[in-house]
C-alpha positions as CSV (number, residue, x, y, z in Angstrom):
1,M,-15.5,11.3,-2.6
2,A,-16.2,7.8,-3.5
3,K,-19.0,5.9,-1.7
4,Q,-17.9,3.8,1.3
5,S,-19.2,0.6,-0.4
6,V,-17.1,1.2,-3.5
7,I,-13.9,1.8,-1.4
8,A,-14.7,-1.4,0.6
9,R,-15.1,-3.4,-2.6
10,A,-11.7,-2.1,-3.9
11,K,-10.0,-3.3,-0.7
12,K,-11.2,-6.9,-1.1
13,K,-8.9,-9.4,-3.0
14,P,-10.3,-9.8,-6.5
15,K,-10.9,-13.2,-8.2
16,F,-8.4,-12.2,-11.0
17,S,-5.3,-10.1,-10.7
18,T,-6.4,-7.8,-13.6
19,R,-9.4,-6.6,-11.6
20,I,-7.2,-4.8,-9.0
21,V,-8.3,-1.2,-8.6
22,K,-5.9,1.2,-7.0
23,R,-7.6,4.1,-5.2
24,C,-6.5,7.3,-3.5
25,F,-6.2,6.8,0.2
26,R,-7.6,10.3,1.0
27,C,-10.7,10.5,-1.3
28,G,-11.1,7.1,-2.9
29,R,-10.8,8.4,-6.5
30,K,-9.6,5.7,-9.0
31,R,-8.8,7.8,-12.0
32,A,-5.5,9.8,-12.2
33,Y,-3.9,7.7,-9.5
34,M,-0.2,8.2,-8.9
35,R,1.5,5.0,-7.9
36,T,4.6,6.6,-6.4
37,F,2.6,8.6,-3.9
38,G,-0.6,6.5,-3.6
39,I,-2.9,9.5,-4.1
40,C,-4.9,11.0,-7.0
41,R,-3.7,14.1,-8.9
42,I,-6.2,16.4,-7.1
43,C,-5.0,15.4,-3.6
44,F,-1.4,15.5,-4.8
45,R,-1.8,19.1,-6.0
46,E,-3.4,20.1,-2.7
47,M,-0.8,18.4,-0.5
48,A,2.1,19.6,-2.6
49,G,0.9,23.2,-2.5
50,R,0.7,23.0,1.3
51,G,4.2,21.3,1.5
52,E,2.9,18.1,3.0
53,I,4.7,15.8,0.6
54,P,8.4,15.6,1.3
55,G,10.7,16.3,-1.6
56,V,8.0,17.9,-3.8
57,K,8.1,21.6,-4.4
58,K,5.8,23.8,-6.5
59,S,7.8,25.0,-9.6
60,S,7.7,28.6,-10.7
61,W,9.8,30.4,-13.3
């Protein structure tokens, strides 16, 4: 979990557009962020395993 101050800083509009930091809405992680879902890979894996993301199914062969 990211600190509350770091999450609040990421929500503010930056001075330059290149300083925008996308963060996971569940845990606040900035690395391994998936734009299509708006969450990080760890939260994606947890939610997909529980079936909480529509259209995503765990593959097995």
